[in-house]
Jmol script that loads the backbone (N, CA, C; Angstrom):
load data "model"
ATOM      1  N   MET A   1      -9.542   6.438  -9.655  1.00  0.00           N
ATOM      2  CA  MET A   1     -11.185   6.438  -8.811  1.00  0.00           C
ATOM      3  C   MET A   1     -11.714   6.724  -9.937  1.00  0.00           C
ATOM      4  N   PHE A   2     -13.107   5.891 -10.230  1.00  0.00           N
ATOM      5  CA  PHE A   2     -14.021   7.025 -10.931  1.00  0.00           C
ATOM      6  C   PHE A   2     -15.168   6.535 -10.202  1.00  0.00           C
ATOM      7  N   GLU A   3     -16.778   6.779 -10.690  1.00  0.00           N
ATOM      8  CA  GLU A   3     -17.608   7.015 -10.191  1.00  0.00           C
ATOM      9  C   GLU A   3     -18.661   6.321 -11.160  1.00  0.00           C
ATOM     10  N   ASP A   4     -19.377   5.238 -10.321  1.00  0.00           N
ATOM     11  CA  ASP A   4     -20.710   4.461 -11.039  1.00  0.00           C
ATOM     12  C   ASP A   4     -22.186   5.247 -10.614  1.00  0.00           C
ATOM     13  N   SER A   5     -22.684   4.790 -11.028  1.00  0.00           N
ATOM     14  CA  SER A   5     -24.780   5.003 -10.179  1.00  0.00           C
ATOM     15  C   SER A   5     -24.931   3.956 -10.000  1.00  0.00           C
ATOM     16  N   ASP A   6     -25.609   3.667  -8.959  1.00  0.00           N
ATOM     17  CA  ASP A   6     -26.254   2.492  -8.133  1.00  0.00           C
ATOM     18  C   ASP A   6     -27.564   3.007  -8.685  1.00  0.00           C
ATOM     19  N   SER A   7     -28.409   2.028  -8.501  1.00  0.00           N
ATOM     20  CA  SER A   7     -29.901   1.582  -9.015  1.00  0.00           C
ATOM     21  C   SER A   7     -30.405   3.132  -8.943  1.00  0.00           C
ATOM     22  N   SER A   8     -30.772   3.619  -7.726  1.00  0.00           N
ATOM     23  CA  SER A   8     -31.183   5.167  -7.459  1.00  0.00           C
ATOM     24  C   SER A   8     -30.437   6.232  -8.302  1.00  0.00           C
ATOM     25  N   GLY A   9     -29.536   6.045  -8.893  1.00  0.00           N
ATOM     26  CA  GLY A   9     -28.915   7.311  -9.653  1.00  0.00           C
ATOM     27  C   GLY A   9     -27.832   7.931  -8.486  1.00  0.00           C
ATOM     28  N   ASN A  10     -27.436   7.209  -7.455  1.00  0.00           N
ATOM     29  CA  ASN A  10     -26.656   8.269  -6.613  1.00  0.00           C
ATOM     30  C   ASN A  10     -25.245   7.586  -7.031  1.00  0.00           C
ATOM     31  N   ALA A  11     -24.301   8.563  -6.990  1.00  0.00           N
ATOM     32  CA  ALA A  11     -22.876   8.173  -7.371  1.00  0.00           C
ATOM     33  C   ALA A  11     -22.210   7.607  -6.316  1.00  0.00           C
ATOM     34  N   LYS A  12     -21.429   6.525  -6.570  1.00  0.00           N
ATOM     35  CA  LYS A  12     -20.906   5.831  -5.534  1.00  0.00           C
ATOM     36  C   LYS A  12     -19.456   5.728  -6.327  1.00  0.00           C
ATOM     37  N   LYS A  13     -18.460   5.765  -5.568  1.00  0.00           N
ATOM     38  CA  LYS A  13     -16.957   5.502  -5.727  1.00  0.00           C
ATOM     39  C   LYS A  13     -16.756   4.315  -5.776  1.00  0.00           C
ATOM     40  N   THR A  14     -16.136   3.688  -6.746  1.00  0.00           N
ATOM     41  CA  THR A  14     -15.288   2.550  -6.913  1.00  0.00           C
ATOM     42  C   THR A  14     -13.932   2.840  -7.221  1.00  0.00           C
ATOM     43  N   ILE A  15     -13.490   1.593  -6.962  1.00  0.00           N
ATOM     44  CA  ILE A  15     -11.895   1.619  -6.781  1.00  0.00           C
ATOM     45  C   ILE A  15     -10.916   1.001  -7.977  1.00  0.00           C
ATOM     46  N   SER A  16     -10.447   1.419  -8.614  1.00  0.00           N
ATOM     47  CA  SER A  16      -9.873   0.541  -9.881  1.00  0.00           C
ATOM     48  C   SER A  16      -8.541  -0.762  -9.175  1.00  0.00           C
ATOM     49  N   ASP A  17      -8.207  -1.901  -9.486  1.00  0.00           N
ATOM     50  CA  ASP A  17      -7.889  -2.863  -9.218  1.00  0.00           C
ATOM     51  C   ASP A  17      -6.231  -2.097  -9.539  1.00  0.00           C
ATOM     52  N   SER A  18      -5.509  -1.385  -9.343  1.00  0.00           N
ATOM     53  CA  SER A  18      -3.698  -0.615  -9.131  1.00  0.00           C
ATOM     54  C   SER A  18      -4.450  -0.235  -8.128  1.00  0.00           C
ATOM     55  N   HIS A  19      -5.500   0.676  -7.516  1.00  0.00           N
ATOM     56  CA  HIS A  19      -5.429   1.549  -6.257  1.00  0.00           C
ATOM     57  C   HIS A  19      -5.681   0.140  -4.984  1.00  0.00           C
ATOM     58  N   LEU A  20      -6.562  -0.993  -5.555  1.00  0.00           N
ATOM     59  CA  LEU A  20      -6.571  -1.908  -4.417  1.00  0.00           C
ATOM     60  C   LEU A  20      -5.768  -2.690  -4.345  1.00  0.00           C
ATOM     61  N   ASN A  21      -4.814  -2.906  -5.035  1.00  0.00           N
ATOM     62  CA  ASN A  21      -2.839  -3.521  -4.894  1.00  0.00           C
ATOM     63  C   ASN A  21      -2.713  -2.561  -4.039  1.00  0.00           C
ATOM     64  N   GLN A  22      -2.492  -1.178  -4.480  1.00  0.00           N
ATOM     65  CA  GLN A  22      -1.476  -0.552  -3.767  1.00  0.00           C
ATOM     66  C   GLN A  22      -2.077  -0.844  -1.946  1.00  0.00           C
ATOM     67  N   ILE A  23      -3.153  -0.448  -2.436  1.00  0.00           N
ATOM     68  CA  ILE A  23      -3.623  -0.748  -0.512  1.00  0.00           C
ATOM     69  C   ILE A  23      -3.388  -2.222   0.125  1.00  0.00           C
ATOM     70  N   THR A  24      -3.249  -3.152  -1.000  1.00  0.00           N
ATOM     71  CA  THR A  24      -3.032  -4.324   0.171  1.00  0.00           C
ATOM     72  C   THR A  24      -1.705  -4.666  -0.104  1.00  0.00           C
ATOM     73  N   VAL A  25      -0.578  -3.870  -1.222  1.00  0.00           N
ATOM     74  CA  VAL A  25       0.824  -3.914  -0.534  1.00  0.00           C
ATOM     75  C   VAL A  25       1.095  -3.015   1.015  1.00  0.00           C
ATOM     76  N   LEU A  26       0.414  -1.964   1.215  1.00  0.00           N
ATOM     77  CA  LEU A  26       0.588  -1.028   2.360  1.00  0.00           C
ATOM     78  C   LEU A  26      -0.128  -2.069   3.480  1.00  0.00           C
ATOM     79  N   LYS A  27      -1.031  -2.537   3.423  1.00  0.00           N
ATOM     80  CA  LYS A  27      -1.810  -3.737   4.478  1.00  0.00           C
ATOM     81  C   LYS A  27      -0.787  -5.262   4.668  1.00  0.00           C
ATOM     82  N   ALA A  28       0.090  -5.397   3.987  1.00  0.00           N
ATOM     83  CA  ALA A  28       1.252  -6.545   3.554  1.00  0.00           C
ATOM     84  C   ALA A  28       1.951  -5.971   4.719  1.00  0.00           C
ATOM     85  N   MET A  29       2.210  -4.880   4.280  1.00  0.00           N
ATOM     86  CA  MET A  29       3.697  -4.170   5.113  1.00  0.00           C
ATOM     87  C   MET A  29       3.417  -4.096   6.766  1.00  0.00           C
ATOM     88  N   LEU A  30       1.984  -3.576   6.594  1.00  0.00           N
ATOM     89  CA  LEU A  30       1.590  -3.344   7.755  1.00  0.00           C
ATOM     90  C   LEU A  30       1.328  -4.348   9.185  1.00  0.00           C
ATOM     91  N   ALA A  31       1.442  -5.566   8.291  1.00  0.00           N
ATOM     92  CA  ALA A  31       0.553  -6.768   8.623  1.00  0.00           C
ATOM     93  C   ALA A  31       2.464  -7.256   9.466  1.00  0.00           C
ATOM     94  N   PHE A  32       3.077  -6.947   9.045  1.00  0.00           N
ATOM     95  CA  PHE A  32       4.621  -7.340   9.492  1.00  0.00           C
ATOM     96  C   PHE A  32       5.262  -6.677  10.257  1.00  0.00           C
ATOM     97  N   GLU A  33       4.146  -5.841  10.851  1.00  0.00           N
ATOM     98  CA  GLU A  33       4.645  -5.049  12.013  1.00  0.00           C
ATOM     99  C   GLU A  33       5.068  -5.617  13.348  1.00  0.00           C
ATOM    100  N   THR A  34       6.198  -5.419  14.160  1.00  0.00           N
ATOM    101  CA  THR A  34       7.138  -6.406  15.218  1.00  0.00           C
ATOM    102  C   THR A  34       6.063  -5.332  16.595  1.00  0.00           C
ATOM    103  N   GLY A  35       5.034  -4.584  16.315  1.00  0.00           N
ATOM    104  CA  GLY A  35       4.493  -3.992  17.517  1.00  0.00           C
ATOM    105  C   GLY A  35       5.975  -3.235  18.377  1.00  0.00           C
ATOM    106  N   GLY A  36       6.724  -3.183  17.842  1.00  0.00           N
ATOM    107  CA  GLY A  36       8.167  -2.149  18.267  1.00  0.00           C
ATOM    108  C   GLY A  36       7.640  -0.311  17.391  1.00  0.00           C
ATOM    109  N   ASN A  37       8.823   0.472  18.020  1.00  0.00           N
ATOM    110  CA  ASN A  37       8.176   1.983  17.745  1.00  0.00           C
ATOM    111  C   ASN A  37       8.663   2.207  16.877  1.00  0.00           C
ATOM    112  N   GLU A  38       9.450   1.495  15.742  1.00  0.00           N
ATOM    113  CA  GLU A  38       9.805   1.661  14.081  1.00  0.00           C
ATOM    114  C   GLU A  38       9.250   0.982  13.577  1.00  0.00           C
ATOM    115  N   PRO A  39       8.541   1.225  11.914  1.00  0.00           N
ATOM    116  CA  PRO A  39       8.336  -0.088  11.100  1.00  0.00           C
ATOM    117  C   PRO A  39       9.457  -0.493  11.162  1.00  0.00           C
ATOM    118  N   LYS A  40       9.279  -2.017  10.758  1.00  0.00           N
ATOM    119  CA  LYS A  40      10.400  -3.337  10.110  1.00  0.00           C
ATOM    120  C   LYS A  40      10.375  -2.710   8.362  1.00  0.00           C
ATOM    121  N   SER A  41      11.649  -3.137   7.953  1.00  0.00           N
ATOM    122  CA  SER A  41      11.759  -3.278   6.458  1.00  0.00           C
ATOM    123  C   SER A  41      11.612  -4.537   6.084  1.00  0.00           C
ATOM    124  N   PHE A  42      11.132  -4.731   4.360  1.00  0.00           N
ATOM    125  CA  PHE A  42      10.954  -5.797   4.443  1.00  0.00           C
ATOM    126  C   PHE A  42      11.333  -5.780   2.900  1.00  0.00           C
ATOM    127  N   GLN A  43      11.867  -6.978   2.468  1.00  0.00           N
ATOM    128  CA  GLN A  43      12.828  -7.399   0.762  1.00  0.00           C
ATOM    129  C   GLN A  43      11.526  -7.032   0.075  1.00  0.00           C
ATOM    130  N   ILE A  44      11.207  -7.230  -0.935  1.00  0.00           N
ATOM    131  CA  ILE A  44      10.236  -6.956  -2.252  1.00  0.00           C
ATOM    132  C   ILE A  44       9.701  -8.377  -2.230  1.00  0.00           C
ATOM    133  N   GLU A  45      10.725  -9.248  -2.144  1.00  0.00           N
ATOM    134  CA  GLU A  45       9.829 -11.070  -1.951  1.00  0.00           C
ATOM    135  C   GLU A  45       9.301 -11.233  -1.192  1.00  0.00           C
ATOM    136  N   GLU A  46       9.714 -10.522  -0.152  1.00  0.00           N
ATOM    137  CA  GLU A  46       8.194 -10.647   1.107  1.00  0.00           C
ATOM    138  C   GLU A  46       7.482 -10.052   0.759  1.00  0.00           C
ATOM    139  N   ILE A  47       6.914  -9.282   0.473  1.00  0.00           N
ATOM    140  CA  ILE A  47       5.885  -8.005   0.542  1.00  0.00           C
ATOM    141  C   ILE A  47       5.082  -8.722  -0.647  1.00  0.00           C
ATOM    142  N   ALA A  48       5.921  -9.379  -1.820  1.00  0.00           N
ATOM    143  CA  ALA A  48       5.303 -10.118  -2.538  1.00  0.00           C
ATOM    144  C   ALA A  48       4.171 -11.541  -2.407  1.00  0.00           C
ATOM    145  N   GLU A  49       5.114 -12.389  -1.441  1.00  0.00           N
ATOM    146  CA  GLU A  49       4.595 -13.558  -1.116  1.00  0.00           C
ATOM    147  C   GLU A  49       3.267 -12.918  -0.066  1.00  0.00           C
ATOM    148  N   ARG A  50       4.042 -11.770   0.845  1.00  0.00           N
ATOM    149  CA  ARG A  50       2.321 -11.700   1.404  1.00  0.00           C
ATOM    150  C   ARG A  50       1.159 -11.084   1.271  1.00  0.00           C
ATOM    151  N   CYS A  51       1.306 -10.432  -0.601  1.00  0.00           N
ATOM    152  CA  CYS A  51       0.280  -9.744  -0.725  1.00  0.00           C
ATOM    153  C   CYS A  51      -0.241 -11.259  -2.289  1.00  0.00           C
ATOM    154  N   GLY A  52      -0.010 -12.076  -2.173  1.00  0.00           N
ATOM    155  CA  GLY A  52      -0.241 -13.061  -2.835  1.00  0.00           C
ATOM    156  C   GLY A  52       0.233 -12.661  -4.593  1.00  0.00           C
ATOM    157  N   LEU A  53       0.591 -11.950  -4.707  1.00  0.00           N
ATOM    158  CA  LEU A  53       1.506 -10.946  -6.375  1.00  0.00           C
ATOM    159  C   LEU A  53       2.398 -11.848  -6.696  1.00  0.00           C
ATOM    160  N   SER A  54       2.759 -12.171  -7.382  1.00  0.00           N
ATOM    161  CA  SER A  54       3.917 -12.876  -8.076  1.00  0.00           C
ATOM    162  C   SER A  54       5.246 -12.036  -8.760  1.00  0.00           C
ATOM    163  N   ASP A  55       4.439 -11.496  -9.483  1.00  0.00           N
ATOM    164  CA  ASP A  55       5.114 -10.011  -9.983  1.00  0.00           C
ATOM    165  C   ASP A  55       6.228  -9.276  -9.656  1.00  0.00           C
ATOM    166  N   GLU A  56       7.021  -9.503  -9.101  1.00  0.00           N
ATOM    167  CA  GLU A  56       8.053  -8.153  -8.047  1.00  0.00           C
ATOM    168  C   GLU A  56       8.082  -6.941  -8.472  1.00  0.00           C
ATOM    169  N   ARG A  57       8.040  -7.105 -10.223  1.00  0.00           N
ATOM    170  CA  ARG A  57       7.796  -5.882 -11.221  1.00  0.00           C
ATOM    171  C   ARG A  57       7.181  -5.130 -10.713  1.00  0.00           C
ATOM    172  N   GLU A  58       5.673  -5.645 -10.471  1.00  0.00           N
ATOM    173  CA  GLU A  58       4.226  -4.960  -9.930  1.00  0.00           C
ATOM    174  C   GLU A  58       4.299  -4.645  -8.637  1.00  0.00           C
ATOM    175  N   ILE A  59       4.973  -5.397  -7.808  1.00  0.00           N
ATOM    176  CA  ILE A  59       5.193  -4.958  -6.422  1.00  0.00           C
ATOM    177  C   ILE A  59       5.940  -3.871  -6.551  1.00  0.00           C
ATOM    178  N   GLN A  60       7.313  -3.674  -7.081  1.00  0.00           N
ATOM    179  CA  GLN A  60       8.233  -2.477  -7.591  1.00  0.00           C
ATOM    180  C   GLN A  60       7.379  -1.052  -7.941  1.00  0.00           C
ATOM    181  N   ARG A  61       6.887  -1.134  -8.704  1.00  0.00           N
ATOM    182  CA  ARG A  61       5.682  -0.229  -9.237  1.00  0.00           C
ATOM    183  C   ARG A  61       4.851   0.079  -8.444  1.00  0.00           C
ATOM    184  N   TYR A  62       4.190  -0.229  -7.328  1.00  0.00           N
ATOM    185  CA  TYR A  62       3.128  -0.036  -6.616  1.00  0.00           C
ATOM    186  C   TYR A  62       3.587   0.685  -5.439  1.00  0.00           C
ATOM    187  N   LEU A  63       5.401   0.271  -5.234  1.00  0.00           N
ATOM    188  CA  LEU A  63       5.982   0.818  -4.168  1.00  0.00           C
ATOM    189  C   LEU A  63       6.415   2.024  -4.536  1.00  0.00           C
ATOM    190  N   PHE A  64       6.625   2.282  -5.919  1.00  0.00           N
ATOM    191  CA  PHE A  64       7.477   3.429  -6.389  1.00  0.00           C
ATOM    192  C   PHE A  64       5.738   4.342  -6.023  1.00  0.00           C
ATOM    193  N   ILE A  65       4.724   3.893  -6.674  1.00  0.00           N
ATOM    194  CA  ILE A  65       3.294   4.971  -6.841  1.00  0.00           C
ATOM    195  C   ILE A  65       3.466   5.709  -5.265  1.00  0.00           C
ATOM    196  N   LEU A  66       3.536   4.310  -4.349  1.00  0.00           N
ATOM    197  CA  LEU A  66       3.170   4.687  -3.079  1.00  0.00           C
ATOM    198  C   LEU A  66       4.385   5.386  -2.774  1.00  0.00           C
ATOM    199  N   GLU A  67       5.441   5.634  -2.864  1.00  0.00           N
ATOM    200  CA  GLU A  67       6.621   6.463  -2.108  1.00  0.00           C
ATOM    201  C   GLU A  67       6.189   7.578  -2.816  1.00  0.00           C
ATOM    202  N   GLY A  68       5.725   8.007  -3.937  1.00  0.00           N
ATOM    203  CA  GLY A  68       5.469   9.362  -4.224  1.00  0.00           C
ATOM    204  C   GLY A  68       4.438  10.170  -3.185  1.00  0.00           C
ATOM    205  N   GLN A  69       3.496   9.475  -2.776  1.00  0.00           N
ATOM    206  CA  GLN A  69       2.404   9.844  -2.221  1.00  0.00           C
ATOM    207  C   GLN A  69       2.983   9.480  -0.442  1.00  0.00           C
ATOM    208  N   LYS A  70       4.594   9.367  -0.781  1.00  0.00           N
ATOM    209  CA  LYS A  70       5.201   9.286   1.099  1.00  0.00           C
ATOM    210  C   LYS A  70       4.086   8.002   1.879  1.00  0.00           C
ATOM    211  N   LEU A  71       4.026   7.198   1.024  1.00  0.00           N
ATOM    212  CA  LEU A  71       3.411   6.042   1.953  1.00  0.00           C
ATOM    213  C   LEU A  71       4.340   4.954   2.497  1.00  0.00           C
ATOM    214  N   VAL A  72       5.670   4.758   1.405  1.00  0.00           N
ATOM    215  CA  VAL A  72       6.939   4.149   2.257  1.00  0.00           C
ATOM    216  C   VAL A  72       7.949   4.878   1.287  1.00  0.00           C
ATOM    217  N   THR A  73       8.925   4.302   1.755  1.00  0.00           N
ATOM    218  CA  THR A  73       9.941   4.271   1.367  1.00  0.00           C
ATOM    219  C   THR A  73      11.070   3.705   1.442  1.00  0.00           C
ATOM    220  N   PRO A  74      11.912   3.551   0.257  1.00  0.00           N
ATOM    221  CA  PRO A  74      13.509   2.501   0.221  1.00  0.00           C
ATOM    222  C   PRO A  74      14.168   2.564   0.880  1.00  0.00           C
ATOM    223  N   GLN A  75      15.188   1.625   1.225  1.00  0.00           N
ATOM    224  CA  GLN A  75      16.105   1.789   2.659  1.00  0.00           C
ATOM    225  C   GLN A  75      17.277   1.058   1.565  1.00  0.00           C
ATOM    226  N   PRO A  76      18.615   2.146   1.759  1.00  0.00           N
ATOM    227  CA  PRO A  76      18.533   3.326   2.174  1.00  0.00           C
ATOM    228  C   PRO A  76      17.692   3.997   1.528  1.00  0.00           C
ATOM    229  N   GLU A  77      17.303   5.251   2.316  1.00  0.00           N
ATOM    230  CA  GLU A  77      16.026   6.185   2.023  1.00  0.00           C
ATOM    231  C   GLU A  77      17.015   6.876   0.889  1.00  0.00           C
ATOM    232  N   GLY A  78      16.058   6.964  -0.439  1.00  0.00           N
ATOM    233  CA  GLY A  78      16.802   7.922  -1.507  1.00  0.00           C
ATOM    234  C   GLY A  78      16.913   6.899  -2.669  1.00  0.00           C
ATOM    235  N   ASP A  79      17.597   5.857  -2.248  1.00  0.00           N
ATOM    236  CA  ASP A  79      17.828   4.458  -3.401  1.00  0.00           C
ATOM    237  C   ASP A  79      16.245   3.684  -3.624  1.00  0.00           C
ATOM    238  N   PHE A  80      16.449   4.392  -5.287  1.00  0.00           N
ATOM    239  CA  PHE A  80      15.093   3.567  -5.550  1.00  0.00           C
ATOM    240  C   PHE A  80      15.736   2.047  -6.387  1.00  0.00           C
ATOM    241  N   THR A  81      16.928   1.748  -6.491  1.00  0.00           N
ATOM    242  CA  THR A  81      17.019   0.725  -7.129  1.00  0.00           C
ATOM    243  C   THR A  81      16.843  -0.757  -5.515  1.00  0.00           C
ATOM    244  N   SER A  82      16.885  -0.206  -4.807  1.00  0.00           N
ATOM    245  CA  SER A  82      16.528  -0.857  -3.467  1.00  0.00           C
ATOM    246  C   SER A  82      15.695  -1.975  -3.328  1.00  0.00           C
ATOM    247  N   LYS A  83      15.906  -3.458  -3.254  1.00  0.00           N
ATOM    248  CA  LYS A  83      14.723  -4.132  -2.814  1.00  0.00           C
ATOM    249  C   LYS A  83      13.977  -3.840  -1.388  1.00  0.00           C
ATOM    250  N   THR A  84      14.345  -3.304  -0.486  1.00  0.00           N
ATOM    251  CA  THR A  84      14.187  -3.320   1.050  1.00  0.00           C
ATOM    252  C   THR A  84      13.501  -2.107   1.273  1.00  0.00           C
ATOM    253  N   TRP A  85      12.397  -2.032   1.108  1.00  0.00           N
ATOM    254  CA  TRP A  85      11.180  -0.982   1.795  1.00  0.00           C
ATOM    255  C   TRP A  85      10.842  -0.839   3.738  1.00  0.00           C
ATOM    256  N   MET A  86      10.561  -0.048   3.380  1.00  0.00           N
ATOM    257  CA  MET A  86       9.504  -0.155   4.608  1.00  0.00           C
ATOM    258  C   MET A  86       8.230   1.212   4.683  1.00  0.00           C
ATOM    259  N   ILE A  87       7.358   0.863   4.835  1.00  0.00           N
ATOM    260  CA  ILE A  87       5.732   1.772   5.190  1.00  0.00           C
ATOM    261  C   ILE A  87       6.308   2.862   6.014  1.00  0.00           C
ATOM    262  N   THR A  88       5.586   3.890   5.618  1.00  0.00           N
ATOM    263  CA  THR A  88       6.203   5.361   6.925  1.00  0.00           C
ATOM    264  C   THR A  88       4.848   5.640   8.103  1.00  0.00           C
ATOM    265  N   ARG A  89       5.179   6.032   8.570  1.00  0.00           N
ATOM    266  CA  ARG A  89       3.903   6.484   9.411  1.00  0.00           C
ATOM    267  C   ARG A  89       2.896   7.305   8.651  1.00  0.00           C
ATOM    268  N   HIS A  90       2.906   7.600   7.749  1.00  0.00           N
ATOM    269  CA  HIS A  90       2.087   8.418   7.143  1.00  0.00           C
ATOM    270  C   HIS A  90       1.213   7.545   6.134  1.00  0.00           C
ATOM    271  N   GLY A  91       1.827   6.309   5.703  1.00  0.00           N
ATOM    272  CA  GLY A  91       1.259   5.008   5.561  1.00  0.00           C
ATOM    273  C   GLY A  91       0.774   4.497   6.458  1.00  0.00           C
ATOM    274  N   ILE A  92       0.611   4.576   7.186  1.00  0.00           N
ATOM    275  CA  ILE A  92       0.231   3.719   8.460  1.00  0.00           C
ATOM    276  C   ILE A  92      -0.975   4.631   8.663  1.00  0.00           C
ATOM    277  N   LYS A  93      -1.015   5.887   9.006  1.00  0.00           N
ATOM    278  CA  LYS A  93      -2.229   6.495   9.372  1.00  0.00           C
ATOM    279  C   LYS A  93      -3.420   6.498   8.112  1.00  0.00           C
ATOM    280  N   ALA A  94      -2.180   6.521   6.817  1.00  0.00           N
ATOM    281  CA  ALA A  94      -3.471   6.211   5.540  1.00  0.00           C
ATOM    282  C   ALA A  94      -4.211   5.001   5.754  1.00  0.00           C
ATOM    283  N   LEU A  95      -3.775   4.054   6.018  1.00  0.00           N
ATOM    284  CA  LEU A  95      -4.880   2.544   5.617  1.00  0.00           C
ATOM    285  C   LEU A  95      -5.479   2.769   7.166  1.00  0.00           C
ATOM    286  N   LYS A  96      -5.100   3.311   8.668  1.00  0.00           N
ATOM    287  CA  LYS A  96      -6.385   3.570   9.753  1.00  0.00           C
ATOM    288  C   LYS A  96      -7.311   4.708   8.708  1.00  0.00           C
ATOM    289  N   THR A  97      -7.096   5.516   8.081  1.00  0.00           N
ATOM    290  CA  THR A  97      -8.005   6.084   7.142  1.00  0.00           C
ATOM    291  C   THR A  97      -8.647   5.532   6.317  1.00  0.00           C
ATOM    292  N   ILE A  98      -8.537   4.799   5.614  1.00  0.00           N
ATOM    293  CA  ILE A  98      -9.042   3.692   4.653  1.00  0.00           C
ATOM    294  C   ILE A  98     -10.178   2.784   5.558  1.00  0.00           C
ATOM    295  N   LYS A  99      -9.134   2.381   6.778  1.00  0.00           N
ATOM    296  CA  LYS A  99     -10.283   1.134   7.275  1.00  0.00           C
ATOM    297  C   LYS A  99     -11.371   1.861   8.188  1.00  0.00           C
ATOM    298  N   LEU A 100     -11.488   3.338   8.675  1.00  0.00           N
ATOM    299  CA  LEU A 100     -12.191   3.962   9.004  1.00  0.00           C
ATOM    300  C   LEU A 100     -13.569   4.192   8.228  1.00  0.00           C
ATOM    301  N   ALA A 101     -12.733   4.820   6.727  1.00  0.00           N
ATOM    302  CA  ALA A 101     -13.839   5.010   5.712  1.00  0.00           C
ATOM    303  C   ALA A 101     -14.780   3.736   4.994  1.00  0.00           C
ATOM    304  N   LYS A 102     -14.311   2.582   5.686  1.00  0.00           N
ATOM    305  CA  LYS A 102     -14.381   1.104   4.830  1.00  0.00           C
ATOM    306  C   LYS A 102     -15.678   0.961   5.835  1.00  0.00           C
ATOM    307  N   ALA A 103     -15.411   1.473   7.143  1.00  0.00           N
ATOM    308  CA  ALA A 103     -16.421   1.218   8.234  1.00  0.00           C
ATOM    309  C   ALA A 103     -17.531   1.916   8.372  1.00  0.00           C
ATOM    310  N   ALA A 104     -17.748   3.141   7.406  1.00  0.00           N
ATOM    311  CA  ALA A 104     -18.938   3.949   7.437  1.00  0.00           C
ATOM    312  C   ALA A 104     -19.620   3.525   6.447  1.00  0.00           C
TER     313      ALA A 104
END
end "model"
wireframe off; spacefill off
backbone 0.3
color backbone group
């Protein structure tokens, strides 16, 4: 993230494309939720299709970044070569916070 100034000189925060794409990946994984008690696991191909991004390596890079923040996790846990990932409860909470911040 970086700051810009608006016409009144107030600093406003803008979000980089990388951050926006990370949020898009999280939203896509949340949109797949089935309403059960546990988040559902998804293949990278499914996530890419839902996000509208065709480069699976790019999706995987975003997943690695999000995993470092404990927002997603590979399945099985700890297998970073896995093509199967799921959003964590922390990731769901982060999306809710983002949604609230956007509304403000």
